[in-house]
Jmol script that loads the backbone (N, CA, C; Angstrom):
load data "model"
ATOM      1  N   MET A   1    -137.906  14.062  74.953  1.00  0.00           N
ATOM      2  CA  MET A   1    -137.572  12.838  74.233  1.00  0.00           C
ATOM      3  C   MET A   1    -137.224  11.764  75.270  1.00  0.00           C
ATOM      4  N   LYS A   2    -137.663  10.553  74.994  1.00  0.00           N
ATOM      5  CA  LYS A   2    -137.369   9.419  75.829  1.00  0.00           C
ATOM      6  C   LYS A   2    -135.850   9.156  75.784  1.00  0.00           C
ATOM      7  N   SER A   3    -135.310   8.619  76.826  1.00  0.00           N
ATOM      8  CA  SER A   3    -133.848   8.388  76.904  1.00  0.00           C
ATOM      9  C   SER A   3    -133.523   7.016  76.329  1.00  0.00           C
ATOM     10  N   PHE A   4    -132.648   7.012  75.352  1.00  0.00           N
ATOM     11  CA  PHE A   4    -132.141   5.780  74.740  1.00  0.00           C
ATOM     12  C   PHE A   4    -130.607   5.863  74.791  1.00  0.00           C
ATOM     13  N   GLU A   5    -130.017   5.336  75.878  1.00  0.00           N
ATOM     14  CA  GLU A   5    -128.582   5.516  76.063  1.00  0.00           C
ATOM     15  C   GLU A   5    -127.723   4.806  75.029  1.00  0.00           C
ATOM     16  N   LYS A   6    -128.243   3.812  74.318  1.00  0.00           N
ATOM     17  CA  LYS A   6    -127.427   3.100  73.351  1.00  0.00           C
ATOM     18  C   LYS A   6    -127.614   3.662  71.920  1.00  0.00           C
ATOM     19  N   ILE A   7    -128.561   4.569  71.748  1.00  0.00           N
ATOM     20  CA  ILE A   7    -128.837   5.135  70.445  1.00  0.00           C
ATOM     21  C   ILE A   7    -128.179   6.499  70.365  1.00  0.00           C
ATOM     22  N   THR A   8    -127.399   6.694  69.325  1.00  0.00           N
ATOM     23  CA  THR A   8    -126.698   7.985  69.154  1.00  0.00           C
ATOM     24  C   THR A   8    -127.081   8.566  67.776  1.00  0.00           C
ATOM     25  N   ILE A   9    -127.095   9.893  67.727  1.00  0.00           N
ATOM     26  CA  ILE A   9    -127.335  10.619  66.492  1.00  0.00           C
ATOM     27  C   ILE A   9    -126.221  11.652  66.364  1.00  0.00           C
ATOM     28  N   ASP A  10    -125.420  11.476  65.347  1.00  0.00           N
ATOM     29  CA  ASP A  10    -124.265  12.341  65.139  1.00  0.00           C
ATOM     30  C   ASP A  10    -124.237  12.690  63.671  1.00  0.00           C
ATOM     31  N   PRO A  11    -124.270  13.962  63.296  1.00  0.00           N
ATOM     32  CA  PRO A  11    -124.235  14.324  61.857  1.00  0.00           C
ATOM     33  C   PRO A  11    -123.004  13.819  61.122  1.00  0.00           C
ATOM     34  N   ASP A  12    -121.947  13.531  61.830  1.00  0.00           N
ATOM     35  CA  ASP A  12    -120.729  13.003  61.208  1.00  0.00           C
ATOM     36  C   ASP A  12    -120.650  11.508  61.086  1.00  0.00           C
ATOM     37  N   VAL A  13    -121.684  10.822  61.584  1.00  0.00           N
ATOM     38  CA  VAL A  13    -121.718   9.363  61.515  1.00  0.00           C
ATOM     39  C   VAL A  13    -123.023   8.944  60.780  1.00  0.00           C
ATOM     40  N   MET A  14    -122.830   8.279  59.656  1.00  0.00           N
ATOM     41  CA  MET A  14    -123.967   7.776  58.867  1.00  0.00           C
ATOM     42  C   MET A  14    -124.980   8.866  58.535  1.00  0.00           C
ATOM     43  N   ALA A  15    -124.450  10.076  58.232  1.00  0.00           N
ATOM     44  CA  ALA A  15    -125.253  11.205  57.820  1.00  0.00           C
ATOM     45  C   ALA A  15    -126.305  11.577  58.836  1.00  0.00           C
ATOM     46  N   GLY A  16    -126.049  11.322  60.113  1.00  0.00           N
ATOM     47  CA  GLY A  16    -126.971  11.702  61.157  1.00  0.00           C
ATOM     48  C   GLY A  16    -128.088  10.728  61.428  1.00  0.00           C
ATOM     49  N   LYS A  17    -128.019   9.544  60.824  1.00  0.00           N
ATOM     50  CA  LYS A  17    -129.055   8.529  61.138  1.00  0.00           C
ATOM     51  C   LYS A  17    -128.850   8.054  62.576  1.00  0.00           C
ATOM     52  N   ALA A  18    -129.944   7.562  63.159  1.00  0.00           N
ATOM     53  CA  ALA A  18    -129.851   6.967  64.483  1.00  0.00           C
ATOM     54  C   ALA A  18    -129.029   5.721  64.383  1.00  0.00           C
ATOM     55  N   CYS A  19    -127.948   5.638  65.184  1.00  0.00           N
ATOM     56  CA  CYS A  19    -127.015   4.493  65.173  1.00  0.00           C
ATOM     57  C   CYS A  19    -126.919   3.890  66.579  1.00  0.00           C
ATOM     58  N   ILE A  20    -126.289   2.766  66.592  1.00  0.00           N
ATOM     59  CA  ILE A  20    -126.088   2.056  67.872  1.00  0.00           C
ATOM     60  C   ILE A  20    -124.706   2.400  68.417  1.00  0.00           C
ATOM     61  N   ARG A  21    -124.689   3.007  69.605  1.00  0.00           N
ATOM     62  CA  ARG A  21    -123.459   3.341  70.336  1.00  0.00           C
ATOM     63  C   ARG A  21    -122.413   4.038  69.504  1.00  0.00           C
ATOM     64  N   GLY A  22    -122.788   4.882  68.582  1.00  0.00           N
ATOM     65  CA  GLY A  22    -121.829   5.625  67.766  1.00  0.00           C
ATOM     66  C   GLY A  22    -121.182   4.793  66.678  1.00  0.00           C
ATOM     67  N   LEU A  23    -121.558   3.542  66.599  1.00  0.00           N
ATOM     68  CA  LEU A  23    -120.994   2.671  65.562  1.00  0.00           C
ATOM     69  C   LEU A  23    -121.694   2.965  64.230  1.00  0.00           C
ATOM     70  N   ARG A  24    -121.108   2.505  63.175  1.00  0.00           N
ATOM     71  CA  ARG A  24    -121.735   2.709  61.870  1.00  0.00           C
ATOM     72  C   ARG A  24    -122.733   1.587  61.562  1.00  0.00           C
ATOM     73  N   VAL A  25    -123.596   1.369  62.513  1.00  0.00           N
ATOM     74  CA  VAL A  25    -124.709   0.442  62.356  1.00  0.00           C
ATOM     75  C   VAL A  25    -125.970   1.200  62.675  1.00  0.00           C
ATOM     76  N   ALA A  26    -126.782   1.458  61.654  1.00  0.00           N
ATOM     77  CA  ALA A  26    -127.988   2.264  61.845  1.00  0.00           C
ATOM     78  C   ALA A  26    -129.096   1.375  62.477  1.00  0.00           C
ATOM     79  N   VAL A  27    -129.880   2.058  63.309  1.00  0.00           N
ATOM     80  CA  VAL A  27    -131.048   1.403  63.896  1.00  0.00           C
ATOM     81  C   VAL A  27    -131.895   0.779  62.816  1.00  0.00           C
ATOM     82  N   GLY A  28    -132.098   1.508  61.720  1.00  0.00           N
ATOM     83  CA  GLY A  28    -132.912   1.046  60.620  1.00  0.00           C
ATOM     84  C   GLY A  28    -132.378  -0.252  60.013  1.00  0.00           C
ATOM     85  N   THR A  29    -131.066  -0.424  60.008  1.00  0.00           N
ATOM     86  CA  THR A  29    -130.452  -1.630  59.493  1.00  0.00           C
ATOM     87  C   THR A  29    -130.878  -2.842  60.350  1.00  0.00           C
ATOM     88  N   VAL A  30    -130.745  -2.676  61.646  1.00  0.00           N
ATOM     89  CA  VAL A  30    -131.093  -3.736  62.588  1.00  0.00           C
ATOM     90  C   VAL A  30    -132.571  -4.060  62.496  1.00  0.00           C
ATOM     91  N   VAL A  31    -133.410  -3.070  62.567  1.00  0.00           N
ATOM     92  CA  VAL A  31    -134.850  -3.269  62.491  1.00  0.00           C
ATOM     93  C   VAL A  31    -135.219  -3.928  61.146  1.00  0.00           C
ATOM     94  N   GLY A  32    -134.592  -3.468  60.079  1.00  0.00           N
ATOM     95  CA  GLY A  32    -134.886  -4.041  58.773  1.00  0.00           C
ATOM     96  C   GLY A  32    -134.477  -5.510  58.663  1.00  0.00           C
ATOM     97  N   LEU A  33    -133.380  -5.884  59.243  1.00  0.00           N
ATOM     98  CA  LEU A  33    -132.965  -7.274  59.231  1.00  0.00           C
ATOM     99  C   LEU A  33    -133.955  -8.140  60.006  1.00  0.00           C
ATOM    100  N   LEU A  34    -134.426  -7.664  61.162  1.00  0.00           N
ATOM    101  CA  LEU A  34    -135.406  -8.406  61.912  1.00  0.00           C
ATOM    102  C   LEU A  34    -136.732  -8.493  61.180  1.00  0.00           C
ATOM    103  N   ALA A  35    -137.141  -7.407  60.535  1.00  0.00           N
ATOM    104  CA  ALA A  35    -138.383  -7.389  59.743  1.00  0.00           C
ATOM    105  C   ALA A  35    -138.295  -8.346  58.553  1.00  0.00           C
ATOM    106  N   ALA A  36    -137.077  -8.548  58.029  1.00  0.00           N
ATOM    107  CA  ALA A  36    -136.892  -9.462  56.874  1.00  0.00           C
ATOM    108  C   ALA A  36    -136.831 -10.914  57.314  1.00  0.00           C
ATOM    109  N   GLY A  37    -136.958 -11.187  58.609  1.00  0.00           N
ATOM    110  CA  GLY A  37    -136.975 -12.537  59.080  1.00  0.00           C
ATOM    111  C   GLY A  37    -135.703 -13.049  59.705  1.00  0.00           C
ATOM    112  N   ARG A  38    -134.679 -12.202  59.802  1.00  0.00           N
ATOM    113  CA  ARG A  38    -133.446 -12.622  60.459  1.00  0.00           C
ATOM    114  C   ARG A  38    -133.711 -12.742  61.980  1.00  0.00           C
ATOM    115  N   THR A  39    -133.072 -13.681  62.625  1.00  0.00           N
ATOM    116  CA  THR A  39    -133.206 -13.817  64.077  1.00  0.00           C
ATOM    117  C   THR A  39    -132.213 -12.858  64.749  1.00  0.00           C
ATOM    118  N   ARG A  40    -132.416 -12.672  66.045  1.00  0.00           N
ATOM    119  CA  ARG A  40    -131.461 -11.854  66.822  1.00  0.00           C
ATOM    120  C   ARG A  40    -130.076 -12.501  66.760  1.00  0.00           C
ATOM    121  N   ASP A  41    -130.008 -13.791  66.856  1.00  0.00           N
ATOM    122  CA  ASP A  41    -128.722 -14.469  66.811  1.00  0.00           C
ATOM    123  C   ASP A  41    -128.025 -14.268  65.444  1.00  0.00           C
ATOM    124  N   GLU A  42    -128.778 -14.275  64.374  1.00  0.00           N
ATOM    125  CA  GLU A  42    -128.191 -14.032  63.068  1.00  0.00           C
ATOM    126  C   GLU A  42    -127.642 -12.598  62.978  1.00  0.00           C
ATOM    127  N   VAL A  43    -128.396 -11.645  63.509  1.00  0.00           N
ATOM    128  CA  VAL A  43    -127.931 -10.279  63.501  1.00  0.00           C
ATOM    129  C   VAL A  43    -126.649 -10.130  64.321  1.00  0.00           C
ATOM    130  N   LEU A  44    -126.602 -10.779  65.476  1.00  0.00           N
ATOM    131  CA  LEU A  44    -125.425 -10.714  66.329  1.00  0.00           C
ATOM    132  C   LEU A  44    -124.223 -11.413  65.682  1.00  0.00           C
ATOM    133  N   ARG A  45    -124.459 -12.441  64.917  1.00  0.00           N
ATOM    134  CA  ARG A  45    -123.344 -13.070  64.184  1.00  0.00           C
ATOM    135  C   ARG A  45    -122.843 -12.172  63.059  1.00  0.00           C
ATOM    136  N   ALA A  46    -123.780 -11.492  62.387  1.00  0.00           N
ATOM    137  CA  ALA A  46    -123.384 -10.588  61.287  1.00  0.00           C
ATOM    138  C   ALA A  46    -122.640  -9.333  61.818  1.00  0.00           C
ATOM    139  N   TYR A  47    -123.023  -8.918  63.024  1.00  0.00           N
ATOM    140  CA  TYR A  47    -122.444  -7.747  63.673  1.00  0.00           C
ATOM    141  C   TYR A  47    -121.912  -8.144  65.049  1.00  0.00           C
ATOM    142  N   PRO A  48    -120.810  -8.828  65.144  1.00  0.00           N
ATOM    143  CA  PRO A  48    -120.372  -9.406  66.423  1.00  0.00           C
ATOM    144  C   PRO A  48    -120.062  -8.360  67.521  1.00  0.00           C
ATOM    145  N   TYR A  49    -119.922  -7.131  67.155  1.00  0.00           N
ATOM    146  CA  TYR A  49    -119.663  -6.080  68.166  1.00  0.00           C
ATOM    147  C   TYR A  49    -120.945  -5.535  68.763  1.00  0.00           C
ATOM    148  N   LEU A  50    -122.106  -6.001  68.289  1.00  0.00           N
ATOM    149  CA  LEU A  50    -123.378  -5.604  68.894  1.00  0.00           C
ATOM    150  C   LEU A  50    -123.697  -6.521  70.083  1.00  0.00           C
ATOM    151  N   GLU A  51    -124.568  -6.012  70.938  1.00  0.00           N
ATOM    152  CA  GLU A  51    -125.030  -6.767  72.106  1.00  0.00           C
ATOM    153  C   GLU A  51    -126.543  -6.923  72.011  1.00  0.00           C
ATOM    154  N   ARG A  52    -127.084  -7.915  72.683  1.00  0.00           N
ATOM    155  CA  ARG A  52    -128.532  -8.133  72.683  1.00  0.00           C
ATOM    156  C   ARG A  52    -129.318  -6.880  73.079  1.00  0.00           C
ATOM    157  N   GLU A  53    -128.774  -6.139  74.037  1.00  0.00           N
ATOM    158  CA  GLU A  53    -129.434  -4.905  74.498  1.00  0.00           C
ATOM    159  C   GLU A  53    -129.492  -3.877  73.370  1.00  0.00           C
ATOM    160  N   ASP A  54    -128.508  -3.910  72.469  1.00  0.00           N
ATOM    161  CA  ASP A  54    -128.514  -2.969  71.337  1.00  0.00           C
ATOM    162  C   ASP A  54    -129.744  -3.258  70.447  1.00  0.00           C
ATOM    163  N   ILE A  55    -130.008  -4.523  70.229  1.00  0.00           N
ATOM    164  CA  ILE A  55    -131.172  -4.897  69.411  1.00  0.00           C
ATOM    165  C   ILE A  55    -132.460  -4.479  70.112  1.00  0.00           C
ATOM    166  N   ASP A  56    -132.551  -4.765  71.431  1.00  0.00           N
ATOM    167  CA  ASP A  56    -133.733  -4.409  72.195  1.00  0.00           C
ATOM    168  C   ASP A  56    -133.966  -2.896  72.094  1.00  0.00           C
ATOM    169  N   GLN A  57    -132.901  -2.110  72.304  1.00  0.00           N
ATOM    170  CA  GLN A  57    -133.079  -0.679  72.294  1.00  0.00           C
ATOM    171  C   GLN A  57    -133.390  -0.140  70.882  1.00  0.00           C
ATOM    172  N   SER A  58    -132.867  -0.792  69.867  1.00  0.00           N
ATOM    173  CA  SER A  58    -133.192  -0.411  68.499  1.00  0.00           C
ATOM    174  C   SER A  58    -134.672  -0.583  68.230  1.00  0.00           C
ATOM    175  N   LEU A  59    -135.230  -1.672  68.684  1.00  0.00           N
ATOM    176  CA  LEU A  59    -136.678  -1.901  68.499  1.00  0.00           C
ATOM    177  C   LEU A  59    -137.488  -0.895  69.293  1.00  0.00           C
ATOM    178  N   ALA A  60    -137.056  -0.643  70.520  1.00  0.00           N
ATOM    179  CA  ALA A  60    -137.766   0.334  71.358  1.00  0.00           C
ATOM    180  C   ALA A  60    -137.723   1.753  70.738  1.00  0.00           C
ATOM    181  N   TYR A  61    -136.550   2.094  70.233  1.00  0.00           N
ATOM    182  CA  TYR A  61    -136.382   3.402  69.577  1.00  0.00           C
ATOM    183  C   TYR A  61    -137.292   3.531  68.370  1.00  0.00           C
ATOM    184  N   ALA A  62    -137.299   2.463  67.522  1.00  0.00           N
ATOM    185  CA  ALA A  62    -138.139   2.495  66.350  1.00  0.00           C
ATOM    186  C   ALA A  62    -139.624   2.628  66.690  1.00  0.00           C
ATOM    187  N   ALA A  63    -140.051   1.894  67.715  1.00  0.00           N
ATOM    188  CA  ALA A  63    -141.442   1.972  68.154  1.00  0.00           C
ATOM    189  C   ALA A  63    -141.766   3.358  68.693  1.00  0.00           C
ATOM    190  N   TRP A  64    -140.849   3.932  69.435  1.00  0.00           N
ATOM    191  CA  TRP A  64    -141.059   5.286  69.979  1.00  0.00           C
ATOM    192  C   TRP A  64    -141.205   6.309  68.829  1.00  0.00           C
ATOM    193  N   ARG A  65    -140.321   6.183  67.822  1.00  0.00           N
ATOM    194  CA  ARG A  65    -140.379   7.104  66.687  1.00  0.00           C
ATOM    195  C   ARG A  65    -141.674   6.993  65.926  1.00  0.00           C
ATOM    196  N   LEU A  66    -142.208   5.785  65.825  1.00  0.00           N
ATOM    197  CA  LEU A  66    -143.481   5.607  65.132  1.00  0.00           C
ATOM    198  C   LEU A  66    -144.629   6.207  65.892  1.00  0.00           C
ATOM    199  N   GLU A  67    -144.549   6.210  67.191  1.00  0.00           N
ATOM    200  CA  GLU A  67    -145.565   6.822  68.038  1.00  0.00           C
ATOM    201  C   GLU A  67    -145.523   8.325  68.073  1.00  0.00           C
ATOM    202  N   GLU A  68    -144.319   8.858  67.765  1.00  0.00           N
ATOM    203  CA  GLU A  68    -144.185  10.295  67.767  1.00  0.00           C
ATOM    204  C   GLU A  68    -144.958  10.892  66.636  1.00  0.00           C
ATOM    205  N   GLY A  69    -145.808  11.826  66.930  1.00  0.00           N
ATOM    206  CA  GLY A  69    -146.610  12.463  65.874  1.00  0.00           C
ATOM    207  C   GLY A  69    -146.112  13.815  65.468  1.00  0.00           C
ATOM    208  N   GLU A  70    -146.329  14.145  64.224  1.00  0.00           N
ATOM    209  CA  GLU A  70    -145.968  15.461  63.740  1.00  0.00           C
ATOM    210  C   GLU A  70    -147.214  16.287  63.578  1.00  0.00           C
ATOM    211  N   VAL A  71    -147.141  17.508  64.067  1.00  0.00           N
ATOM    212  CA  VAL A  71    -148.272  18.449  63.897  1.00  0.00           C
ATOM    213  C   VAL A  71    -147.828  19.521  62.954  1.00  0.00           C
ATOM    214  N   PRO A  72    -148.524  19.653  61.796  1.00  0.00           N
ATOM    215  CA  PRO A  72    -148.137  20.683  60.841  1.00  0.00           C
ATOM    216  C   PRO A  72    -148.346  22.074  61.437  1.00  0.00           C
ATOM    217  N   LEU A  73    -147.406  22.945  61.207  1.00  0.00           N
ATOM    218  CA  LEU A  73    -147.510  24.317  61.656  1.00  0.00           C
ATOM    219  C   LEU A  73    -148.212  25.140  60.584  1.00  0.00           C
ATOM    220  N   PRO A  74    -148.978  26.136  61.032  1.00  0.00           N
ATOM    221  CA  PRO A  74    -149.632  27.015  60.019  1.00  0.00           C
ATOM    222  C   PRO A  74    -148.602  27.720  59.169  1.00  0.00           C
ATOM    223  N   THR A  75    -148.840  27.903  57.936  1.00  0.00           N
ATOM    224  CA  THR A  75    -147.931  28.540  57.016  1.00  0.00           C
ATOM    225  C   THR A  75    -148.131  30.035  56.956  1.00  0.00           C
ATOM    226  N   SER A  76    -149.203  30.549  57.489  1.00  0.00           N
ATOM    227  CA  SER A  76    -149.397  32.003  57.410  1.00  0.00           C
ATOM    228  C   SER A  76    -149.253  32.681  58.734  1.00  0.00           C
TER     229      SER A  76
END
end "model"
wireframe off; spacefill off
backbone 0.3
color backbone group
């Protein structure tokens, strides 16, 4: 797995969703806001405890996950 030092996955935080620095802000939330047309500055105003690097790494993590392929295992 590629290293994403700002992305954490903890079953006790947000039901194990990928989050930013252990905070209760899911990567999907940040990516979704950007996809909906919000700017980085708007996201940072909405979540003042986030940093620009958090947004960058959220996008990189989402892109990496999309590139990751699943290979079905034989059932027999």
